[in-house]
Structures are given as C-alpha cells and as structure tokens.
C-alpha positions in Angstrom: 53.4 145.2 37.3 54.7 148.2 39.0 56.5 147.9 42.6 54.5 148.8 45.6 55.6 151.9 47.3 56.4 152.2 51.0 53.9 154.3 53.1 56.0 157.5 54.1 54.0 157.9 57.5 54.5 154.3 58.5 58.1 154.2 57.7 58.7 157.1 60.0 56.8 155.3 62.9 57.4 151.6 62.7 60.4 149.4 62.4 60.3 145.5 61.6 62.7 143.6 63.7 64.8 140.6 62.6 62.2 138.4 64.0 59.5 140.0 62.0 58.1 142.1 64.9 56.9 145.5 64.5 58.2 147.9 67.0 57.2 151.6 67.5 57.8 154.4 70.0 55.1 155.2 72.4 53.1 158.5 72.3 52.9 161.5 74.5 56.6 162.0 74.7 56.5 165.3 72.6 55.7 168.1 74.8 54.0 169.2 78.1 56.7 167.0 79.7 56.5 168.9 83.1 52.8 168.1 83.7 53.7 164.3 83.5 55.3 162.4 86.5 58.8 160.9 86.2 57.4 157.5 86.5 55.1 158.0 83.6 58.0 159.5 81.2 60.3 156.7 82.1 57.7 154.1 81.0 56.9 156.0 77.7 60.8 155.9 77.1 60.6 152.0 76.2 59.4 150.9 72.9 56.7 148.6 72.4 55.4 145.9 70.0 52.4 145.5 67.9 50.7 142.1 67.5 48.4 140.3 65.5 46.4 141.7 62.6 47.7 145.3 63.2 51.2 144.0 62.7 50.3 142.4 59.4 48.6 145.6 58.3 51.8 147.7 59.2 54.1 145.3 57.3 52.0 145.6 54.2 52.4 149.4 54.4 56.2 148.8 54.8 56.4 146.3 51.9 57.8 143.7 54.2 
C-alpha cells in the first residue's frame, strides 16, 4: 500500500507539538494593520491550539 502524502496546505499552517497538540497562528495579521488597535494586534501575535475532533482531522492531514 502506498504512503499517505502530507497535505501541502496544512503543513504550512499547523504544527504538532511534542505533547501532540496542534498549534496554529491566528488570522488577521496579514495587512490593514493600521486599522486595528494595538491591543487587538498584540492578542493576535500569540499562537493558539486546536482541540477535539478538529485536532484529529488536522493530524490526519499531517500524517501524525
């Protein structure tokens, strides 16, 4: 049986940590940053984790 290929879009957007959590960067940091408040931009800087069934789906795409 052939090996499963890693999903190219998912590997650019998600990382699986050593504990098995799925980490991702928050959206809305690309452009139009002058319209957003400093407080909002500061909160967007931190990454976040995906939980539950969605995390399992991402891990499947990443072959982890």
